Phi, psi and omega in degrees: 000316181294323179293325176298314180299314182291329179283334184238029185297323182296314180294318181297314182292324178295316178295316177300321179300312181295320179292314180296324177296317178299314180296314179297321179296313178301314181298314183287323180291324178294328180273355185294142175249356175248156179290119185244133173278129190289317182292311175297327178298323178302315182285333174292317180287334184304314184303308182294318181291321179298315180297314180299319181290313181295319181285312182288308184279337181255287188299301184294322177297313181298313180297315181295317179299315179295323179294316178296318178300317178291324179295320178295322179281350180081017181247009182289135176231122176275107181229182183296326180298312178298313180302313184291325178294317178292316181298313180299318178298316181293321178297312181293323177297315179297317180293323179292322177293322176296317179298320178296320177297317181292324176295317176299320178294322178297317178294335178272000175084019180282123183298141177085349184286328177297315179298319179295320178296319179294317178298320179295318178298317178294323177296319177298319179297315180298322182283318189269331184302318179296338180287343178295339176294324182275323179211131183301334180291346176294342178279347185302312178298324178293320178294318177301317179291324177297320177297316178301311182294327179295324183265357180305314183294343186257352189284318184249128178281146173285134175284148179296324181290337180284335182265106182249116181271344183279349180257120179244126180253122180263000000 
């Protein structure tokens, strides 16, 4: 079973990513207090959920499994490479969970949460994009955030009551 998982980890994590994004979108849209467009909301939620799934289900699981395997064989070495791989994974996982929380707050109409979600997405891009120089998979969190940011303007509809034409501010 473990060899099947390790041989097909990319496909498994991709399917989990799509399923978890669908579930998170349904959950967040049902709790929304502002009018939310469902298809753009899926792509807004996709970035945060994809990062959490790829990092949690792929990266951190793989690193931990290999470390345990080496510890059992007596060849495990705790070095800066291992530390940095775990640390980067935990940082990106934490930021993606924060972004998902902020997106949910934005859908519930909490002021400032949209700006916070955008700042978190930009922070993930700043942290993860330079790693693409070392390995192309390092661009994946940045691509997820780019998809999220691309669909941000289309996810929440403006309420008619929010648009007031009779008030002019000079």
